[in-house]
N, C-alpha and C positions, 0 to 999 in steps of 0.2 A: 285564181280563186283558192287554190290549194295552199299557196304561200300565205294568203290572208288568214286562213284557218290556223296554219302553223304559227303565224305571228300572234294571233289571238290566244292560242294555247300557251305560248311562251309567256305572255303577260299574266295568265292565270297561274302558271306554275312558278314564276319568278318570286312572288311574295311568299308562297308556301315554302319554297326552297330556302329563302332567306330566314323565314321564321323557324324552320327546322334546323338550320345551321346555328342560329342563335340559341335555340333550345338545347341543342347538342352541346354547344360550348358551355352554357351555364350548368348543364347536368354533369359534364366532366369536371368542371371546377368544384361543384358541390361534392362529388365523389372524392376528389383529391383532398378537400378540406375535411371531410368525414374520416378518411383514412388517416390523415395527420392527427386528428383529434383522438381517434381510437389508439393510435400508437402512443400518443402523449399520455393517455390514461393508463395504458398498460405499463409504460415506463414509470409513471408516477407511482403506480401500485407496487411495482417491483422495487422501486427505491424505498417505499414505505416499509416493505418487509425486509429488505436487505440492510437498511441503515443500522438497526440494532446489532446485526451480525458484524458489520464493519466496525462499529464502535467497540464491540466486545473484542474484536481482533486487535484493534489499537491498544485497548487496555491490557490485553495479554502480552503484547509486545513491549509495552512500557514496563510491565512487571518483569518480563524476561531481561530487558536491559538493566533494570535496577538490580536484579539478582546476579547478573554477571559483572556489574560494576565492581572493580577491584576492591573498593572500600567495603562494600557489602559482602562480597564473595570471600575475601580473606578473613574477615571477622567471623563470618558464619562457618567457614570450613577451617577447623584447627588442624594442625599437623598431628599425625598419629605417631610419627617418629621424627628424629632430627635430620633424616636424609632429605636433602633439598630436592633431589631428582624425583624421588617417590612423591613428594608433596606437589611438585610441579605437574607431574603426570596426573595425579589425582584431581587437582584443581582444573586442569584442562579437560579432563574427562567429564567433570561436572558441568563445565561450560558447554561442551558438545552435547551432553545429555539434555540440558535445558533447551538448546537450539533445536535438536531433533524433536523435542516435545512440542515445539511451536512451529514446525515447518508448514503445517496446513494453513496457518494464518496468512500466508503470503497470497492466497487467492483473493483476499479481501482488501488488499492494499496495493498501491502502485508498485511497479517494478523498480522504480528509482528508490522508493522508500525501503523495499526489501533489500536492495543492494546496500543501502546505508546501514541497515541492521546487520547484514552479513559482514560488512566492513568493520563495524564496531566490535563484533565478536572476534574477528580475525586480529584486529589491532590489540584487543585485550590479551589474546593468547600470545601474540608476538611480544607484548610488553613483559609478560610473565617469563617467556623463554629467554628474551634478551637480558632481563635482569638476572636470571639464574645463571647465565654464562659468565657473569662478572666474577673475577677471582676473589673479590672481597666477600662474596656470599659463601658461607661455609656451613649453614644449617637452614632448616626449613623456617625457623623463627626469624632468622636474619633476612631471608627472602621476603617474608611477609612485611617486615619492618621497612625494608628498602623500597618496596613497591608502594606501600602506603605513604611513606615520606615523599616519594617522587610525585604523588598525586596532589600534594599541597601546592606544587609549582604550576600545575597545568590541569586543564579539564580532562576528564576521562572520556574515552571514546563513547561510552554509554550515555553520558550527559549530552554530548553533541547530537547523538542519534535521537535521544528523547526530545530535544528541542526541535529537531526536524519533524518528528512524529506529531508533536503538538501543532506545529505550523500546518502540516497536512490535514490534521483533523479540523483545524480552523477553516481550511479551505472547503471542507465538505458543506459548510453552511452557505457558501457563496454560489453553489450550483443550483 
C-alpha cells in the first residue's frame, strides 16, 4: 500500500516538475535575450555618442597628414637662412610638433591606422634627412627644390596614409 501511495504521488509531482522545468528554461532564455537586448542598446547608444568624436579624430588626422605632406610643408615653411641643416631641423621640429599635438586622436582609431600615420610621419622625416645628406644640396632652398621635385615622381607618405584613413572611415558605416 505504501508503494501505491508513492507511485500515485510520483504521478502528481511529475507533471508539475516538467512544467516547472519548462518554465525555468523559458524564463532563462527570456533573461538572456533581455540581457542581450540591453547590451545592444547600450552599445548602440555609445556608438551614437562616440561616432562624432571618431569622425572628428579622422578629420584631424587627415589635416595632420596634409600639413606634414612635403609639398604643403615646404611651401608653408620658408627657410630663415640658407643653412640647410638649420632648415632641416626646423622642418622636422614642425612635423614632430604637429604629431605631438595630435597624439590623443589615436584612442579613436584602430591601432593599425595609427601605425600607418606614424609610419607616414617617419617616412617624411626620413625623406627630408636623406635628401639633405646629398652632396648636391648646398642650401636650404636647394633642399626644398629637390624634395619637391622628387615628389613629382612618386606619392608622398601622407597621401598613402590619407587613402588608408579614407578607407577606414568608409568601413565605419559597414558596422
